[in-house]
N, C-alpha and C positions, 0 to 999 in steps of 0.2 A: 783575851781571845784573840783569835789571827782577824785581819783583816777584810771583809769582805770587798771589798776591793784594794786592786795590787796595780802600780806602775810597773813598765816592763817596757825597755828601748829598745829599740829592734832597728835594726838598717834601714829601714826605710819612716823611724820615725819614732811615737810614741804607741806605744798599747797599752789601755785597763782595761784586765782583768779580772773577770768578777768573779767571786763563790758562789757556783751553781749549786750548790746547797744549804746557801745564807737565807735565810728570812728577806723579802723582798725590802724592806723597809731598816733592816740590819744596811744591807748593800744600799740604800740610797744613803742612808747615816755614812757611810764608812768612805761614798763617791765626794760625799759634800767635806768631809774630813779630806780627802787627797786632795781636791781644788783648792782650800784653804790651804794648803799647805803649798801648794806650786805655786801658786798667787804672791804668798808669802816672798818665796826664795828669788821667785822672778822680779817681783820691785823692785831691786835692788841692781838689780841688770837694766838694758834697754827693755823695754819689753819689746813681746813680737806674739803676732796670732799661730796657736797651735790648735792641729784638728788632730784629734786623737782617736784612733782602732779602738774600738770595745769588743774582749771579744768573751761569750756568755760559756761557752763549752758544752757542755752537753745539754742544757735548758735552754729550749726553745721561748723568749720573750713576746708575749702578745703586744699586737699594737697600740694597747694602753698602757703600759708599763715602757714598751721603747719613748713612750712620748713623753714619759716621765719626767727619764731619763736625760733629751733632750729639754726640758722644759728646767731642771737644774742643771745643766750647762748653760742658758740664754740667759741665769745670773751671774755667769765669768763672762765680761766682757773678749777679752785673748780668746778664749775654748771654746773648742767645737768640736761637734761628731762629725769625723769622717768616714767612719761605716760602723756597724753591728752584725759581727756575725758569729755563729756558732758552729759547733758540730753535726747537727742534726736539723734536719726540712720539716718543714707543713705535711699533711697527705698532701693536698694541693700543688706543693712545688715538686710531692715525688713523681708523680703520675705524670706531669706535665713532662719530664725528664724522664720518663718511659716511653714517653707518646713519642718523644724527639727521636731516642734511639730507637722507634721498631720500624717496620716495613710495613707502611701499610697496602693492601690488594684494593683498588677499587675501580668496579663494574659497574659504570651509570649515565649517563648520557650528561651533561650540560649543556643546556638549551640556549640558544639569543640570550644576553639579557642577565642568564646566571655569573652568579661569580662566587664558586666553590672554596674555600679556605681549607688547609691538610697542616697540621704538625707535624714533623716526623718528614721520612723518605717515605715514595709511592709508587708503586708499580701501578700501571696503567692502565686499564684494557678496555676500558669503555670510550665513548666520544665525547669530546669537546667540538661543539657546532660553534659556523661562524658568531664569531657577537660572545660568546661563551668564555669562560674563563677562569681556572685549575693553576692558583698560587700554592706553592706548597713551602714549606721552611725546609727540607730539608733536600733530595736529590730526587727526581723522578726517571724511571724507567717507562716506557713508552712502548706499550702491547698493543694496542688499540689504534684510533683514527683523531688524529689533531689536526681540526680547522680553524678552531677559534685563538686563544691567547692562551701560553703555559711558561710560568714562573716557576726557577727553580729558584731554594737561595731568600723566600718573600720574609722581610720584605729587603733584606740588603745586606744578604749574604752571601761573598762573589767566590767561596772553594766549594761550590755545589754545582754539579751538572745535570745535562737530564739526556740520555742517551737512548735511542731509538730513531723509530723514521715519524720527523715534524716535517718535512720537505712541506706541506700542504697549511699548514699553521699561515693564522694573518702574522703571527708576531711571537718571539722567545724570548724568555729576561730570565738574566741569573742576577740575585741580586738586584741591583739598578744598572745595569747593565741587557739592552734591550738591541732588536732585530727585527722590522719589520721584511720576513722571508718573501715577499714581491718582488725586493729589490736586489733579495741574495744571489750570485751565481756562484755558491756552491752545493756538491751535488749530496742528495742525502737518502740515507736505508738505513733497515735495522742497525746497524753500526755504526752507525755514528755518535759522536762524544760533542753534544755542545757545551762550552768552557769558559773561562774569562780568563785571561792568560797575564802575564804579568805585568803588561800595559795597563789590564784593566781592563782591556779590550774584547767582545763576545769573540771568540773562536771556533774554529768546528777542528773536530778530528777522526781519528779509527779508533776502538775501541780494542782493537789490539797493540797502541802504543797505550794504552790507561798508564802504562807504570810511567811513563817521562810525560804525562798530562797531570797525573793526580798520584804522585806517589805513595802518601798516605790512605786512601782508600784503595787504593789497589790493594796496601799489604790490608786492610782490613776483609781484604774478601779473600785474603788466603794467598794470591800473585799467583791464580790457577784464571788467566781466558779462554773458555774454550772457542774453537773453531767453529 
């Protein structure tokens, strides 16, 4: 019978492939057998710690079964699990990815003391009052009024941008970079692009220069900027 756990060498180290169609108990047994053999082989050489990638194919392992794999490895002092990957994802993860990749139209009032968190890109049509916060993981396209704090790339993604007129904002943030706009000497309007430059400093540009500012994003939107 074919082993339910097979060792494979990769350019990054070692990977253990678990048979996606095998019985779970057979996989556990095969995994222990594999680790026992490796322990015997490495005993005659200089002992070294090895972290394995575990690949489960089209089978998604629940948390309790993943914990059992970790428990098996805990019996082998020099062996550990680096990561467990599969070709499938949970519905929750799928929904999170869809949230991240979509543009949300937000038309609401964010008042003093309120803090709104949104996954993905946002087209903002509402108002952020002074003392309010709009924190977005993706890019923000501002068509509304911002007098509070606005952050794209929350919490620490510096490749995101804020596009639009934010001259009245208390503070703009991209990832972990921020500027208090009362101290800013930049002129801003609806075609302003706020971004983090190559020196990891908050910078300001124009929509017509988006190809130079962020070529990847420019290509994603088709490379067309209307005047």
